[in-house]
N, C-alpha and C positions, 0 to 999 in steps of 0.2 A: 695756694699764699705766694706772693712774691718776692723775693728778697733784694731788698734796697740797702745791703752792703752793713760794715760793722755798725751795732749801735753807740751814741754817745758814751763817751767813755763815763759819765758824771753818774748814769742811770744805774740805780740799784737793784739788785733781782728781787721782786716781789715771791712770797709765800701765797698760796693760791689753795681755797678749800671750794670743792666744787660740789652741789648738790643738784641730783638728779644728773649722772653726769652718764648714762647712758642714750639718755631724749635726743632732740631737737638742738637743741642752747648746750647742754653737755656736749655732744660731740664738737660742735663747731667752736666751743670755747678750746678744747685740747689740740684742735687746730693749729688753734691762737698760741695756743701755750707752745708747741711744736715747734711753730715757724718764727719765736719768739725769747729762745732759751735764755739769753742774757735780761728778759725782761721779768720772765714768769717761771716760778716751780711749782708742782701741785705736791701739797703736802696729804690731803686726804678725800677722799672720794665717798658718795653715797648714791643709791638710783634706789629705785622700788625693787625691783626684784625680778621684773617680767625677762630681763635678759642676762642671768649671774655668768656666763660665758662671756659677755662683752664687760660686765664689771668686772669680771677677772683680769682680762686681757690689759684691760685702761690701767686696771691695777699695778701692773707686772711692765707697761711701759714706763706707768709715772716713778713706780718705785715710790708711792704714796704711805704714808706711816700708818694709816688706819682708813679702814673702809667700811664703812656699813650701807646695809640692805635692808629695806623693810620687812619683806617677807621673803622666803624662803630660809633653807637652812644654812646655819651657819658651816657645815658640817661639808657640806656638797661645795660651799663657795672657798672652801680651805682646801676641797680637793682641785677646784679646779684654777684653783691661784698655783697650787703647787706643781699643777701639771705646766699652767701657762710660765711658769718659772724655770722649770726644768729645758723647757722646748727654747726658752730665749735665756742660755746662759746665767740664769737668776738666781741656781738652786740654793737654798737658805733663808729667800726673802720670804719674810712672815711679819706681814703689818697686823695690829690690832684690828679685830675683827668686831664689830657689833649687827645687832639684828633686831627686829621688831619694830611698832612703829613711832619707837624715842631716837631709831638709830642718825634720823637725818641732824634731830636736835641737839645729838650731842656729838654728833661730825662738823657741825654748824660751830659748835663752841671746842671744838680740837685744838688743845695748845700739845704741840710736840715736843720734839728736843727743843727747838730755837725758839718757844714759845709760842703765843698765839698768832694765825695768819695774819696777813696784810689785808686781803682780800677774799669774802667767800662772797662766793655764786651761788645764788638762787634760782636752777633754772627748774625745780618743783612746778609741776602743773596743778592747781587747785588752792582750794585754801588749807589744804592740808601743811600747806608750805609759812602757816603763819609761827607756828611755835619757833621751826628754826632761823625765821628773821627776826624772832624777837632774841636767841641765843646769841643769833648772827653781831646782833647790835651790844648782849647785853658784855659780848668777847674785845668790844672795841675796835671791829677789825669795821674797814669800808665794806660796806655792802651792797654788790653789786646786782641788781635787783631786775630778774626777768622774770618771777612769781608775782604778777602784779595782784592776783588774787589777797594776799598774804596782808598787802598795803590798802585794801580795798576794803576788805571786812573788817579789818582792825582799826583805822580807821586813826586817831587820833591815840589809840592804845600805840600805834608804831610810830606817829609823828613826835610822838615826846618821848619815848624811848633812845628816838637817834639824834646824837649830836650833830648840830649845822657841818652840811656838808656828806655826812656818814653815808647817806643811801644815794646811790650812784643807780639811776636809770641806766635798763639793757632793751624794753621796748624800742622797738627803732623810732618809733614817732616821738616818745622821750626823750630817749638821747639824742633827735635831732632838735628838738626845742631848747635842749639844755647847751647843746651848742647856739642856736639860733640867740638865745637870752643873754649871750655873752656880747653881746654888739649893744648892747644898752642897761639903764639901772632899772631895778625894780620898778620904780616909780614910773615911769617912761611906757610900759608895757600897758597897753591896751586891751588885747585879745591874745588868747593862742589859736592856731588853725591848726586842727588835726587832719592827716589825712587821710582816708578810707580807699584801698582799690575799689570799691564797690562787690568782691567775692564774683564767685561765679554764674550769679546771677541778676547781677546788674543789668539795667533794666527793664526786668521782668515788674508786670503788675503784681498786688496780693494774690488776684485769685488766678496767676498765670505760677506763683507758689505753690499751689496746694497740692501740685501732684509729685512734688521734689522728691527723689528718691536718696536714702543715706549715699551711695554711690556718689549720685552728680554734688552734693554738699560738701564730698571729702575733695572733690577735683577743682582746688583752688588756682587759680589762674597765676599767681605768682609764687606764692611762700611754700615751701614743705614743710608742714608742722602736724604735730599731733591729731588724732579723733574730736579731743574737745572744742581744741585752740580751734582748727579747720572748721570745724562745723559752727562754733562760734563767728567767726567771720563771714560764717554764709548770712547767718542769722542778724548779724551787726551786732549782738550782743558784746563780740569782743571790745568792739570800737565805743558801746558803752559802758563797760568796764574800763578804759583806756580815758574815757572821759575824766571819770571820779578822780583813777589816778594822778592824774593834770593837775585836780584841783587840790590834790595832797601833795603833790611833789611839790606845784611851785608856787600855792598860794593864792592863786588867780581864782576869779570869783566864779559859779559854774555856769553863769547866764554870759560870762565874757570867753567861754570855749566854744569853737564851733568845731565842724566837722563838713569837709568835704570831699567828693568825689573823686580820686585820681586813680583812674586805669593802670598807668603805667607806671606805679608804684615808683616813680625816682626822685620825687619829693616828699622827704618824709612825712616833714608836719612844718609850721610855721610861726612865725611871733609878729604881729603888728604892735607899732609902737605910734606914740602919743601925737608924732608928727606927719602919719602918715605911710612911714616905711614900713613894708613886711619883709622881714627876712627869713629866708627858706632855706634849709639843707639836703642838698640835693648829691645822689649818687645809686650806684645800678643796684638794684636788692642783694643784699649780702648781706645776712647777721653777724658775721666776723666782724662787723666796722664797729655796731654796737657794742658789741660782745667786748671788744679789743677796748673802746673808752671806759668802759664797763670795769676792768679788770686795770687798767692805765690811768685811769684819771686822777689828774686834768690834763696827762700828757698822752699825746697821741703814740699809735705805734706805727712808723714808717711801712708800707705796704702790706699792708692787711688786706685790701680789699680792693680794686681794679675801680679807675676814675670813671667819668662819664670819656665817651671817642666822641671830642667836641670838632672830626674831622668828617664825620657821619651825619647826615639832616636826621632833624628828628623831631618829631613834637610832641609836647604834653597838654593836656586838657584837665581841665577842671568841671565839676558840675554840682548843682546844689542833690542832699540827698534826698529820696524821695520818703518823708517818714511816711505813708501811709503805705508803703509797700514793708519798709522797715521799720516798726515804733520801737525798737529796744534801743536807739540813743537817746531817745526823750524819756522813756520809764526809767532808764540808768538816769537819767539827770535827776527825773523826779526823785528816786527814791534817797539818791543824795541829798537830795534838797530837805527832805524829812531827818534824815540823820539817822546817828546812833546806829540800830539793827539794821536798818533796812536796807543799806549794800549788802551785806550778809545773806540777806534774807533772797536779792537778787540773785545773786550766786549761787546760793547750794539749791535754790527752785531750779534753774537752769541745770546746773549739773546734773542734777534730775532726769529733767526731761530732755536733755542729750540722749541721755542711755537708753532711754524709752523709744526713743526716734530710733536709736542705733537697732536696736532690739526689735523692730517692725512694730513697737505699741501705739504711736502716736503718729501721726504727719509731720510737717516742717511746720507749719504754721499755728499748731499745736505747742512746736515747743514756745515762744515766747507769750501766747497767748495765757496758757499756763504760770509763767512767771509773772505777768500782767496779775492775773488772778487772785495768786497767791500775796501778792504785795498789797492787794486790796482789804484783805484781809486780816494783815497782820497790824498789831496794837503798839508796837516799837516797845523800847526800853527807855526806862527813867534815864539811866546813864550807860555809857561803854566800857564795857567791861572783859576780859577774858572769858568769862563763865557768860557772861551775858551775850555772848559773841557765838559761843558752843550752843548753848540753849538756843536762840535767835534760828541757828545751820539747822537745830538737830528738828524742831518745827518743822521749820520750811521745806525740808527735805519730806518729812512726814507725810506730811499736807499735800505737798506736789504728789505724792503718792499715792493718796485717796481721791485726789482729781483727775489723775490720769487712768488710775483703776475704774473712775464712773466713766471715763472716755471711751476706753476698752470697750465696756462692757456695753 
């Protein structure tokens, strides 16, 4: 991270809770905090449990007051933390520890010596982030939201729980839109344009996608992400989820949100206004920029990422999305238009299909085909509640796995 000199004297340090701290978003968020100690301090961390050694190291590094782990032994985590503390001159460091499925929810609502956190960064992957999202909003903290699934499946439950401006998007596309929208009033916005890299299979026909392997699907040309998100980027399911997220975050109608393929991933998204102006946010691909904005909103964090190099010749290209090869975006749009629990079914069925693909049980095209088929059978719910979301997800996962088993046989 670049050092841009001392911070302005008027800025106060914000307390930060990071959920999903050992993942891609979480580790980069800690880089942002390290680079701006005048602005941020970490008070609590949580992680899934796949890398308890890293979680322990992060806890000692930040002196977090509380640490949560979704799966794994508290005794093992304590031993790891004690070892890290001894190795780094922090003997006696003993944070409050939580474990189990509710750990991240408890950490999201953590109130330490100085009270609740100023900002909760939800970097968890998947709809399991819904309860932590609601807990963070209830705490009154600003929610820096990278866990798009919790907003998508929660829909109006989440938006109703949030105070105006309480949710700050961390996805690069939605962070870009939030910046672009500063250029005009809400009633002047005509359209939002989400950009997509096109993933590793841009330009291929549907027939050419039939033999794609899991290793190929994980070879994203731009971003370094986890298995599920990277696969979703290859199928463009991720862009479908982002379309729903943009609708919920910014209140723009679903039919006024477009997707355009931009392979260079420098223009992160755009806003089109009623007078024909299009405002774009551009920067080299680096998630630390939207993460820093999420933590510091509405203020920027100087030097957090490098800008475009205008001394070098460059070209940016844009092309329409091939909906016949990549139908996931329009399937997501239809699910959102049907409302209530349909987006939750879209997301849950996809998660099951992605897992089956990586286990070698189905082909690449079967992922989105399964999602579409499960959606076609869903009856929806008369109202959206946490219980109806959980029930719809349970049904979607079971039905997806039934269909996947039939395909395997």
